[in-house]
Residue, then its C-alpha position, 0 to 999 in steps of 0.5 A: m640439638n640432640k634429643t634424648d630417648g627417655t626410655e633408653k636414655r639414648l641420644i638421638f641425632e634429631g632431624f637425621q633419623k631417616g635419610v637417603n644419599l644423593g651419590g653420583w650427583i656431585s661426587q663419583f660422577a662419570a665425567w665433570d659435566p655441568v649438564h649432569f650437575d644441573t639435571f641429575i638431582t633437581r627440585d623435583d627429586i627433593a620433593h619426591i624424597a620428602s613425599l616418601g617420608f624421609d627427613h634428610v638427604r646426605v649429599p656427597v660432594d667431591y673437592n673438584v666440584l668446589e675448587d680447581e686443582e690450584g685450590n681456587t673456589l668454583e662458584g658453580g659447585f657451591r651453587h649446587l649445594e646451596e640450591c639443594r639446601q634451599w630445596c630441602e628447606e622448602f620441603g622440610l628436609h635436613m641436609l648433611i654435607d659429606l666431603h666424599e673426596c678431598y685433594g690428595y685423598s680418595f677411598d675409591p678402590l678404582k683409583k689404584d695408584m692413590d697413596r691412601k696414607r700420605f694425606f694423614y701425615d702431609e701438613a700441606l694436604q691437611e691445610r688445604f683440606l681444612d681451608l676447603w672446610r672453612k669455605i664450606a662453613l662460611r657458606f652455611r654458618d647461618h643454617a646450623a639448625q638445618v645442615a650438618f657436616e661430615p669431614l671425609n667419607e671413608v678412611v681406608l687404612m687401619e694404620v692411620a687411626d691415630a693420625w685421623n683422630d688428630l686431624a679430625g680434632r683439628y677439623i672440629g676446632v676449625m668448624r666450631e670457630i666458624i659455627p659454634d653450634c655445628r653438628l659434625v658427623i665423624g666416623g672411624v677407619c677401615y672404610n668407616s666400619v662400625l667395628t672401628v667406632p671405638l677407636l675414635s678419640l675426639p674432643v666430644h661435646e654437644g654437636i658431635v655424632y659418631n658415624f659408621h657405614c654398614y654393608e654387612p655381610m659384604a659378600f651379600s651386599h656387594q655380590g658381583a660388584y665390578w669394582i672389587e678386586d678378585m670378584p667374579r662378576d657372576f658371584r651370587i649369594g642369598y640372604p640370609r645364610t649362615l656366618k660360615e656360608y658367608q665366610e666361605a663365600g668371601k674367603d678368596i676375596a680380600a675385601f671380604r676377609g676380616g669383616a663382621v662375619w668373622q667376629e667372635g661371639i656374634r649371633e647368626i645372621g638376622e636381627g641379632f647379628f646386627e645388634d651384636i656388631f653394633a654393640p661396641a659402637i653403641e657402647k662407645a657412643k653412650k660412654d662419650g654421650v654422643p648420638l650414633y648414625c649410619g651414613e651408608y647402608g644398602v644392597i647392590d641391585l644384582a641381589e635377589s629382590a626378596d633377599k634385599l627386603r629381608w636384609l633391609q628388615d633385619i638391619h632396620a630392626a636393629l637401627n630402630k631398636f637403638g635409635i640410630g639415624r641412617a641414610l640409605w645408599n642410594y637414591k639413584e644409580k651407583d648400582f644401589g639406586m632405589q629409583d632404578e629399574r631393578f627395584d621396580g618390583i619391590r619399591e613399594q615394600f622397600i619404601r615401607i620398610l624404610 
């Protein structure tokens, strides 16, 4: 299932090298609306994605599309996933199902009253989480060559790292019992930071893939983002700048403190910066004999167009050098959409880099 790059002896997540996220469709939607679910992503979108040379889509889905608050199955939600799979099959794409939010847990910073710790120590919530994944696995067990699975989008808190390892290990057991040859894409804590991949401690075997997200430098990729606390809406910064400039720009914004630009011994912003921050994750994946995958990366639409292209070239150079598969955030909307109006002037160049 995972092929080896003979030059560097790196494991490659085959079929998942160049992808795009379908965020905002059946996850992070404005309102629970069947019309939106039926029209936001269609067969034509999947055909277009395939025509651009992508090999897969990552499909974030929230639990409340697949089950009601009592845990009863919602067939309409599973229909959307199955239709997407069929469209992908028609146009030669692989598909990664990502549970973006589960009952009792969300990464979403706008959900300020969410207890982001309880889920990792609450047996009842975890059993419900595993039961939903049993339902998903049973629906897609005959498509293991096409469909891969990601248990949970982003674990926020560093302090639950051990508890997350325990739950992820149970998840692996549940999934392999139903789909012995399943491919499972699992990331670390701190919003799936690349810096926390070395904290993963899982029963590794063929089919496990280590996952991370990369929006570094955050001060650049999330400039002006309305959902980040203490973010001035008019905050702007270009790319590239020096590490010191990004540190200074983000010092008063809690979400930016402690990110990769603060790491010791890394090179200045550019291709070398990404190589350096990826290095511990690459070493961990090599040691455990598993592929590495970047499930989200991208730049907010508020950034200057030329800066977006320079950033994309630099991160892609590092991803390509180490054979790391990836999925761009995002196909449309969610402030990062490559199909949106703010990408009009650079879309062709952007897609060439992708």
